[in-house]
GUPATI-15123 format. One line per 3 residues: number of its first residue (from 0); their letters; for each residue z, y, x negated of N, C-alpha, C, O. Coordinates in pm, whole numbers, always signed. Last residue first. Example, Ala and Ser with C-alpha at 12.3 -4.5 7.8 and 13.67 -1.06 7.14 Angstrom:
REM residues 2
1) sa) +708,-225,-1285,+714,-106,-1367,+787,+3,-1290,+804,+114,-1341 | +780,-569,-1319,+780,-450,-1230,+780,-330,-1320,+846,-332,-1424 $
//
This chain:
REM residues 160
159) xxx) +2778,-4705,-160,+2869,-4725,-47,+2984,-4631,-51,+3069,-4635,+37 | +2623,-4683,-386,+2567,-4630,-261,+2665,-4638,-145,+2637,-4581,-39 | +2756,-4817,-585,+2751,-4672,-593,+2701,-4612,-461,+2736,-4498,-430 $
156) xxx) +2727,-5090,-580,+2838,-5033,-503,+2837,-4881,-503,+2912,-4821,-426 | +2511,-5314,-604,+2500,-5170,-612,+2607,-5104,-525,+2581,-5067,-411 | +2505,-5588,-572,+2608,-5532,-659,+2603,-5379,-667,+2688,-5321,-734 $
153) xxx) +2446,-5688,-227,+2421,-5686,-371,+2530,-5612,-445,+2635,-5579,-389 | +2282,-5603,+81,+2379,-5681,+3,+2346,-5667,-145,+2232,-5638,-183 | +2246,-5315,+280,+2188,-5406,+181,+2299,-5475,+103,+2397,-5412,+63 $
150) xxx) +2333,-5123,+451,+2371,-5261,+480,+2318,-5362,+379,+2343,-5482,+392 | +2219,-4891,+353,+2365,-4902,+357,+2411,-5045,+377,+2516,-5084,+327 | +1947,-4947,+398,+1997,-4936,+260,+2150,-4949,+256,+2203,-5011,+164 $
147) xxx) +1942,-4940,+678,+1904,-5063,+609,+1957,-5062,+465,+2006,-5164,+416 | +2006,-4673,+719,+2096,-4778,+768,+2068,-4910,+697,+2160,-4982,+660 | +1777,-4553,+604,+1911,-4526,+551,+2010,-4634,+593,+2089,-4682,+511 $
144) xxx) +1573,-4650,+771,+1571,-4683,+628,+1709,-4660,+565,+1752,-4739,+481 | +1650,-4532,+1017,+1642,-4678,+1005,+1649,-4719,+857,+1721,-4812,+822 | +1619,-4261,+949,+1751,-4314,+985,+1755,-4465,+971,+1852,-4520,+919 $
141) xxx) +1341,-4254,+905,+1433,-4218,+797,+1574,-4272,+824,+1639,-4323,+734 | +1245,-4324,+1160,+1216,-4410,+1045,+1309,-4381,+927,+1351,-4473,+858 | +1340,-4104,+1309,+1379,-4241,+1344,+1359,-4335,+1225,+1446,-4416,+1194 $
138) xxx) +1202,-3891,+1185,+1348,-3899,+1177,+1399,-4039,+1209,+1490,-4088,+1142 | +937,-3958,+1254,+976,-3948,+1113,+1128,-3960,+1097,+1176,-4029,+1008 | +949,-3941,+1533,+913,-4069,+1469,+957,-4070,+1323,+1007,-4171,+1274 $
135) xxx) +1003,-3669,+1557,+1102,-3766,+1603,+1076,-3902,+1538,+1169,-3969,+1494 | +761,-3569,+1453,+889,-3531,+1391,+999,-3631,+1429,+1078,-3671,+1344 | +566,-3667,+1629,+568,-3713,+1490,+699,-3681,+1418,+743,-3757,+1333 $
132) xxx) +730,-3746,+1944,+657,-3654,+1856,+658,-3710,+1714,+742,-3794,+1682 | +678,-4013,+2171,+760,-3948,+2069,+672,-3856,+1985,+556,-3886,+1958 | +547,-3952,+2502,+545,-4018,+2372,+634,-3943,+2274,+661,-3824,+2292 $
129) xxx) +746,-3923,+2805,+645,-3879,+2711,+654,-3955,+2579,+756,-4016,+2549 | +665,-4255,+2872,+618,-4118,+2883,+740,-4029,+2882,+834,-4058,+2956 | +569,-4565,+2735,+673,-4473,+2777,+614,-4332,+2784,+523,-4298,+2708 $
126) xxx) +392,-4840,+2823,+375,-4706,+2766,+484,-4616,+2822,+490,-4594,+2942 | +330,-5164,+2746,+425,-5078,+2814,+419,-4942,+2745,+439,-4932,+2624 | +35,-5356,+2791,+114,-5265,+2706,+208,-5183,+2793,+169,-5137,+2901 $
123) xxx) -129,-5497,+2960,-23,-5570,+2890,+62,-5485,+2799,+154,-5536,+2735 | -297,-5293,+3068,-352,-5399,+2982,-244,-5469,+2900,-265,-5496,+2781 | -27,-5100,+3126,-171,-5093,+3118,-219,-5199,+3021,-184,-5194,+2903 $
120) xxx) +243,-4994,+3305,+187,-5109,+3236,+35,-5100,+3244,-24,-5093,+3352 | +488,-4749,+3263,+357,-4782,+3315,+303,-4900,+3236,+316,-4905,+3114 | +836,-4780,+3341,+725,-4767,+3248,+594,-4803,+3317,+591,-4878,+3415 $
117) xxx) +1043,-4839,+3498,+1011,-4699,+3486,+891,-4675,+3394,+851,-4560,+3373 | +1072,-5108,+3466,+1031,-5061,+3599,+990,-4914,+3595,+912,-4869,+3679 | +1176,-5129,+3214,+1034,-5162,+3234,+983,-5114,+3370,+865,-5083,+3386 $
114) xxx) +1382,-4851,+3136,+1364,-4982,+3197,+1215,-5006,+3222,+1140,-4912,+3249 | +1385,-4692,+2821,+1358,-4687,+2964,+1339,-4828,+3016,+1286,-4915,+2946 | +1555,-4524,+2571,+1512,-4653,+2624,+1494,-4639,+2774,+1578,-4583,+2844 $
111) xxx) +1475,-4280,+2349,+1523,-4302,+2485,+1465,-4431,+2539,+1343,-4447,+2551 | +1573,-4199,+2055,+1485,-4301,+2112,+1535,-4338,+2250,+1627,-4418,+2265 | +1769,-4006,+2001,+1628,-3980,+1976,+1534,-4073,+2052,+1431,-4032,+2104 $
108) xxx) +2014,-4122,+2069,+1977,-3991,+2124,+1826,-3968,+2113,+1764,-3916,+2205 | +2006,-4357,+1917,+2017,-4366,+2063,+1981,-4236,+2131,+1923,-4237,+2240 | +2010,-4244,+1665,+1889,-4313,+1710,+1890,-4328,+1861,+1786,-4315,+1927 $
105) xxx) +2276,-4153,+1667,+2166,-4057,+1660,+2035,-4121,+1706,+1957,-4058,+1777 | +2413,-4395,+1674,+2430,-4301,+1783,+2318,-4197,+1785,+2271,-4157,+1892 | +2331,-4508,+1429,+2301,-4575,+1556,+2312,-4479,+1674,+2229,-4482,+1765 $
102) xxx) +2442,-4318,+1250,+2297,-4341,+1255,+2258,-4405,+1389,+2163,-4361,+1453 | +2715,-4353,+1296,+2653,-4223,+1321,+2502,-4236,+1335,+2440,-4173,+1421 | +2738,-4618,+1206,+2765,-4587,+1346,+2703,-4452,+1383,+2644,-4439,+1490 $
99) xxx) +2686,-4588,+936,+2595,-4670,+1015,+2613,-4640,+1164,+2516,-4637,+1240 | +2912,-4430,+871,+2777,-4372,+861,+2676,-4454,+941,+2589,-4397,+1007 | +3124,-4619,+923,+3115,-4492,+995,+2974,-4433,+991,+2921,-4391,+1094 $
96) xxx) +3202,-4854,+809,+3076,-4855,+886,+3053,-4724,+961,+2970,-4719,+1051 | +3446,-4803,+685,+3334,-4857,+608,+3200,-4846,+679,+3097,-4831,+615 | +3593,-4677,+906,+3592,-4627,+769,+3466,-4672,+697,+3387,-4589,+652 $
93) xxx) +3671,-4586,+1241,+3583,-4657,+1147,+3592,-4593,+1009,+3598,-4471,+996 | +3812,-4426,+1412,+3887,-4522,+1333,+3802,-4599,+1232,+3855,-4670,+1147 | +3644,-4267,+1564,+3752,-4202,+1488,+3825,-4296,+1392,+3891,-4250,+1299 $
90) xxx) +3466,-4472,+1681,+3424,-4383,+1572,+3540,-4317,+1496,+3535,-4311,+1373 | +3518,-4627,+1902,+3588,-4662,+1777,+3558,-4567,+1661,+3618,-4580,+1555 | +3361,-4514,+2106,+3504,-4535,+2128,+3580,-4558,+1997,+3695,-4514,+1983 $
87) xxx) +3103,-4513,+1999,+3166,-4387,+2039,+3316,-4403,+2051,+3392,-4314,+2010 | +3072,-4792,+1969,+3072,-4705,+1851,+3134,-4569,+1883,+3209,-4515,+1802 | +3074,-4886,+2231,+3182,-4927,+2141,+3186,-4838,+2017,+3295,-4812,+1964 $
84) xxx) +2840,-4748,+2324,+2969,-4733,+2391,+3084,-4771,+2296,+3181,-4696,+2283 | +2634,-4841,+2163,+2673,-4699,+2153,+2809,-4674,+2218,+2885,-4590,+2171 | +2624,-5103,+2256,+2658,-5076,+2115,+2705,-4932,+2100,+2805,-4906,+2033 $
81) xxx) +2542,-5057,+2516,+2670,-5124,+2492,+2717,-5101,+2348,+2836,-5083,+2323 | +2291,-4941,+2476,+2398,-4859,+2533,+2536,-4924,+2515,+2635,-4853,+2500 | +2199,-5161,+2220,+2164,-5037,+2290,+2286,-4963,+2343,+2375,-4927,+2266 $
78) xxx) +2408,-5455,+2217,+2285,-5383,+2189,+2279,-5253,+2269,+2345,-5238,+2371 | +2649,-5660,+2071,+2624,-5555,+2170,+2501,-5477,+2125,+2492,-5436,+2010 | +2768,-5985,+2013,+2664,-5886,+1986,+2650,-5790,+2103,+2642,-5831,+2219 $
75) xxx) +2955,-6218,+1842,+2959,-6125,+1954,+2859,-6015,+1920,+2864,-5958,+1811 | +2917,-6549,+1730,+2877,-6409,+1715,+2892,-6336,+1847,+2847,-6384,+1952 | +3076,-6811,+1544,+3038,-6751,+1671,+3003,-6605,+1645,+3053,-6544,+1550 $
72) xxx) +3043,-7098,+1337,+3055,-6952,+1348,+3006,-6910,+1486,+2909,-6964,+1539 | +3218,-7395,+1236,+3118,-7328,+1318,+3149,-7179,+1331,+3265,-7138,+1335 | +3298,-7451,+889,+3340,-7435,+1028,+3231,-7365,+1108,+3157,-7283,+1052 $
69) xxx) +3105,-7665,+672,+3158,-7535,+713,+3200,-7536,+860,+3148,-7611,+942 | +2979,-7901,+614,+3118,-7888,+570,+3182,-7754,+611,+3300,-7733,+586 | +2713,-7870,+706,+2805,-7962,+774,+2952,-7944,+735,+3041,-7970,+817 $
66) xxx) +2603,-7532,+739,+2621,-7651,+655,+2726,-7739,+720,+2820,-7688,+782 | +2581,-7369,+958,+2477,-7364,+857,+2482,-7488,+769,+2378,-7542,+729 | +2634,-7385,+1294,+2677,-7447,+1167,+2561,-7439,+1069,+2454,-7496,+1093 $
63) xxx) +2744,-7196,+1566,+2636,-7223,+1472,+2696,-7282,+1345,+2798,-7234,+1295 | +2848,-7216,+1913,+2874,-7219,+1768,+2748,-7252,+1687,+2660,-7324,+1733 | +2693,-6903,+2004,+2747,-6999,+1910,+2800,-7120,+1984,+2796,-7124,+2107 $
60) xxx) +2749,-6571,+2124,+2663,-6687,+2096,+2732,-6779,+1998,+2819,-6738,+1920 | +2830,-6339,+2363,+2887,-6426,+2259,+2795,-6546,+2246,+2767,-6615,+2344 | +2762,-6006,+2453,+2712,-6142,+2445,+2784,-6217,+2333,+2797,-6165,+2222 $
57) xxx) +2980,-5803,+2626,+2846,-5810,+2568,+2805,-5957,+2568,+2813,-6024,+2670 | +3244,-5591,+2713,+3163,-5707,+2748,+3022,-5697,+2691,+2954,-5596,+2707 | +3495,-5486,+2559,+3356,-5440,+2556,+3265,-5560,+2585,+3215,-5624,+2492 $
54) xxx) +3730,-5626,+2613,+3731,-5480,+2613,+3592,-5420,+2619,+3573,-5314,+2678 | +3653,-5892,+2602,+3740,-5848,+2711,+3735,-5697,+2726,+3735,-5645,+2838 | +3522,-5907,+2360,+3443,-5913,+2483,+3523,-5872,+2606,+3466,-5822,+2703 $
51) xxx) +3738,-5913,+2186,+3644,-5799,+2183,+3568,-5793,+2314,+3553,-5685,+2373 | +3842,-6162,+2267,+3924,-6041,+2276,+3835,-5917,+2275,+3855,-5826,+2356 | +3633,-6328,+2197,+3668,-6317,+2339,+3755,-6194,+2363,+3743,-6129,+2467 $
48) xxx) +3655,-6309,+1923,+3536,-6253,+1989,+3558,-6238,+2139,+3506,-6145,+2200 | +3895,-6446,+1889,+3884,-6308,+1844,+3766,-6239,+1914,+3777,-6125,+1958 | +3829,-6699,+1986,+3927,-6620,+2060,+3927,-6474,+2017,+3955,-6386,+2098 $
45) xxx) +3661,-6807,+1795,+3600,-6758,+1918,+3697,-6673,+1998,+3655,-6583,+2070 | +3660,-6784,+1466,+3758,-6785,+1576,+3697,-6724,+1700,+3682,-6602,+1709 | +3472,-6738,+1282,+3492,-6878,+1319,+3592,-6892,+1433,+3606,-7000,+1491 $
42) xxx) +3254,-6462,+1348,+3382,-6517,+1309,+3390,-6663,+1352,+3323,-6706,+1445 | +3080,-6153,+1355,+3076,-6298,+1340,+3211,-6349,+1292,+3275,-6287,+1206 | +2969,-5893,+1548,+3086,-5945,+1476,+3072,-6096,+1474,+3056,-6160,+1579 $
39) xxx) +2746,-5622,+1572,+2767,-5767,+1577,+2890,-5802,+1495,+2912,-5747,+1387 | +2568,-5376,+1735,+2694,-5405,+1667,+2714,-5554,+1683,+2702,-5608,+1793 | +2248,-5207,+1716,+2339,-5313,+1761,+2465,-5317,+1677,+2468,-5268,+1563 $
36) xxx) +1943,-5055,+1818,+2072,-5044,+1750,+2165,-5151,+1806,+2162,-5182,+1925 | +1614,-5090,+1776,+1724,-5149,+1853,+1851,-5138,+1770,+1865,-5202,+1666 | +1303,-4935,+1817,+1427,-4942,+1740,+1537,-4994,+1830,+1552,-4951,+1944 $
33) xxx) +961,-4994,+1796,+1078,-4999,+1883,+1201,-5014,+1794,+1201,-5099,+1705 | +625,-4886,+1776,+753,-4914,+1710,+867,-4902,+1809,+870,-4814,+1895 | +394,-4809,+1908,+389,-4929,+1825,+520,-4968,+1761,+528,-5073,+1697 $
30) xxx) +387,-4609,+2088,+388,-4569,+1948,+386,-4688,+1854,+377,-4670,+1733 | +544,-4830,+2306,+486,-4698,+2289,+497,-4655,+2144,+604,-4664,+2084 | +480,-5180,+2244,+570,-5066,+2260,+497,-4935,+2238,+401,-4929,+2161 $
27) xxx) +280,-5362,+2187,+336,-5366,+2322,+424,-5243,+2351,+441,-5206,+2467 | +222,-5366,+1922,+138,-5280,+2007,+188,-5274,+2151,+142,-5191,+2229 | +516,-5345,+1725,+432,-5424,+1815,+346,-5330,+1898,+393,-5224,+1939 $
24) xxx) +790,-5367,+1523,+657,-5307,+1534,+570,-5400,+1616,+551,-5517,+1583 | +1121,-5292,+1525,+1024,-5391,+1572,+891,-5318,+1591,+882,-5221,+1665 | +1404,-5262,+1341,+1278,-5194,+1372,+1176,-5301,+1405,+1148,-5389,+1324 $
21) xxx) +1750,-5248,+1406,+1630,-5326,+1373,+1509,-5246,+1417,+1512,-5172,+1516 | +2043,-5124,+1271,+1927,-5092,+1354,+1814,-5184,+1310,+1786,-5196,+1191 | +2400,-5194,+1275,+2267,-5185,+1218,+2163,-5145,+1322,+2191,-5135,+1442 $
18) xxx) +2694,-5313,+1173,+2641,-5204,+1255,+2505,-5173,+1197,+2494,-5131,+1082 | +2886,-5596,+1169,+2762,-5539,+1121,+2720,-5432,+1222,+2713,-5459,+1342 | +3224,-5708,+1084,+3108,-5674,+1165,+2988,-5621,+1090,+2989,-5603,+969 $
15) xxx) +3463,-5743,+962,+3391,-5865,+998,+3255,-5837,+1063,+3180,-5929,+1093 | +3561,-5482,+897,+3583,-5597,+811,+3495,-5718,+837,+3455,-5787,+743 | +3475,-5297,+1093,+3467,-5264,+950,+3473,-5389,+863,+3399,-5400,+765 $
12) xxx) +3540,-5444,+1326,+3401,-5408,+1298,+3384,-5375,+1150,+3288,-5421,+1088 | +3818,-5458,+1296,+3740,-5582,+1304,+3594,-5553,+1270,+3531,-5627,+1194 | +3880,-5185,+1303,+3910,-5265,+1183,+3833,-5396,+1180,+3789,-5440,+1074 $
9) xxx) +3805,-5127,+1564,+3734,-5063,+1453,+3758,-5139,+1323,+3666,-5154,+1242 | +4000,-5277,+1698,+3859,-5314,+1712,+3775,-5252,+1601,+3683,-5316,+1549 | +4226,-5126,+1621,+4215,-5267,+1584,+4070,-5314,+1590,+4022,-5382,+1500 $
6) xxx) +4168,-4883,+1746,+4182,-4888,+1600,+4169,-5031,+1549,+4107,-5055,+1445 | +4172,-4965,+2013,+4048,-4913,+1955,+4052,-4916,+1803,+3952,-4948,+1738 | +4443,-5036,+2030,+4340,-5137,+2053,+4208,-5092,+1993,+4139,-5172,+1928 $
3) xxx) +4564,-4789,+1987,+4589,-4898,+1891,+4486,-5009,+1907,+4446,-5071,+1808 | +4483,-4646,+2211,+4432,-4607,+2080,+4454,-4717,+1976,+4371,-4736,+1887 | +4395,-4827,+2508,+4494,-4777,+2413,+4432,-4749,+2276,+4340,-4818,+2233 $
0) x) +4162,-4709,+2746,+4201,-4812,+2651,+4297,-4750,+2549,+4282,-4634,+2510 $
//
């Protein structure tokens, strides 16, 4: 892919996107916690999202209308390995979301996702093997908390 295209995509992510990690706590997951890194871009122009999807196929949802007087919004979303793929490709060009991208890539290294077919199912629970160590669990939680703080809305600009 051309460097100018990657730089343009990084600009879209910096300006219109969200790079984040969600933390899901459920007894269904090994250790009770599951982390999902994702990249999302929302825009009223579906053609912009189709352009992103052309280069990094993922999921486009919408249109969504929050209020009747607003234009409908569409969302392009990439999760897990697809998110890491676009973040690795655009990392040299990211400015505002660079730290969130680094966090997502590190979480991807720490938290190895396995297909359900590779997991053991016992009494409705999916158990990954081997289990995460307490040190890895601590680092995952610290990274998640940092990403959450970086993405927090409000007037505290000193943290950005």
